[in-house]
C-alpha positions in Angstrom: 8.1 25.9 3.9 11.4 25.7 5.7 11.7 21.7 5.7 12.0 22.0 1.6 14.4 24.7 0.7 17.4 22.5 -0.7 19.9 23.1 2.3 17.0 21.1 4.4 17.0 18.6 2.3 20.8 18.3 2.0 20.8 17.8 5.9 17.5 15.6 6.1 16.5 14.6 3.1 13.2 12.6 4.0 9.8 14.2 4.3 7.5 11.6 5.6 3.9 11.7 7.2 1.6 10.3 8.9 -2.0 10.3 9.2 -5.3 8.5 10.5 -7.7 8.4 7.6 -5.6 7.4 4.1 -6.3 9.4 1.0 -6.3 5.9 -1.3 -7.4 2.4 0.0 -9.1 -0.3 -1.1 -10.8 -2.2 1.1 -14.8 -3.0 0.9 -15.6 -1.0 3.8 -17.2 1.9 2.1 -14.5 4.2 4.1 -14.0 7.8 3.1 -10.7 6.5 1.0 -12.5 4.6 -1.6 -14.1 7.4 -3.3 -13.0 9.6 -5.7 -13.6 12.9 -3.4 -11.8 11.5 -0.5 -12.1 14.1 2.3 -8.7 14.0 3.3 -7.6 14.0 -0.4 -9.8 16.6 -1.5 -11.0 18.4 1.6 -14.5 19.7 2.7 -16.8 18.9 -0.3 -18.0 21.6 -3.0 -15.3 23.9 -1.4 -12.3 21.4 -1.4 -10.6 23.5 1.8 -8.1 21.6 3.7 -7.5 18.6 1.5 -3.8 17.5 1.9 -2.7 15.7 -1.4 -2.1 19.3 -3.1 -0.2 20.1 0.0 2.2 17.1 -0.1 2.9 17.0 -3.4 3.1 20.9 -3.6 6.0 20.0 -0.8 7.4 17.3 -1.7 6.3 14.4 0.6 8.1 11.6 0.1 6.4 8.9 2.0 3.1 8.5 4.1 2.2 6.4 6.6 -2.0 5.9 7.3 -3.8 4.3 9.8 -7.6 3.0 10.3 -8.0 0.2 8.0 -7.3 -2.7 9.7 -4.9 -4.0 6.6 -1.8 -3.4 5.2 -1.9 -2.1 1.8 0.9 0.0 -0.2 0.5 1.8 -3.0 2.9 2.9 -6.5 3.4 6.9 -6.6 0.2 8.3 -7.1 -1.3 11.7 -7.2 -4.5 12.9 -8.2 -5.9 9.0 -8.8 -3.5 8.6 -11.3 -0.6 7.0 -10.2 -6.1 -4.5 17.1 -8.7 -6.7 18.3 -11.3 -5.7 15.2 -11.9 -7.6 12.5 -9.8 -7.4 9.4 -11.7 -5.3 6.7 -11.9 -7.0 3.6 -10.4 -6.1 -0.4 -12.8 -5.4 -2.9 -12.1 -7.8 -5.6 -10.8 -5.5 -8.3 -8.5 -2.7 -7.1 -7.5 0.1 -8.8 -4.2 0.5 -10.3 -2.5 2.1 -7.8 -2.7 -0.2 -5.3 0.7 -2.4 -5.4 0.4 -4.9 -2.3 -2.3 -5.7 0.7 -2.5 -8.3 2.8 -5.4 -9.3 5.1 -3.2 -10.3 8.7 -1.9 -8.2 12.0 1.8 -7.6 11.5 3.8 -4.5 11.8 6.4 -2.8 9.2 10.2 -1.9 10.0 11.6 1.0 7.8 15.0 1.7 7.1 17.0 4.8 5.8 19.7 3.5 3.7 20.7 7.6 2.5 19.2 10.3 0.8 17.9 8.5 -2.0 16.6 4.6 -1.0 15.0 3.4 1.8 13.3 -0.2 2.6 10.3 -1.3 4.1 9.4 -4.5 5.1 6.4 -5.8 6.4 5.7 -8.9 8.8 2.9 -11.0 9.6 2.5 -12.2 12.9 -0.6 -14.4 12.0 1.2 -17.5 11.5 3.8 -16.8 14.4 4.1 -19.0 17.7 3.2 -16.8 20.7 
């Protein structure tokens, strides 16, 4: 892939993806991301075609943003399960080890790319802000 060539990574050191349904989550709403055989992660059941996790791992994706779940969750680095006006989605009581931070309130995320090795993400709640 063109973007992962060393000369490209020197020019643009971060590979960041965005998608709708997450590969991993710990919301308690019986969604695909809570199952071991997530379609987004592993692909079409039984044949495992078109899954994204192996592809992202192969090409060195650094950071992934996902939507769909009505909550904020940040994960530890993970591969292969190791490592709005609508209601907010509840979390399971005992999350998996890959779940680092979880919030059930409305908010937004600010990402700052400092250099080729460091970035920061800040999550801001808008629940208790005067309007």
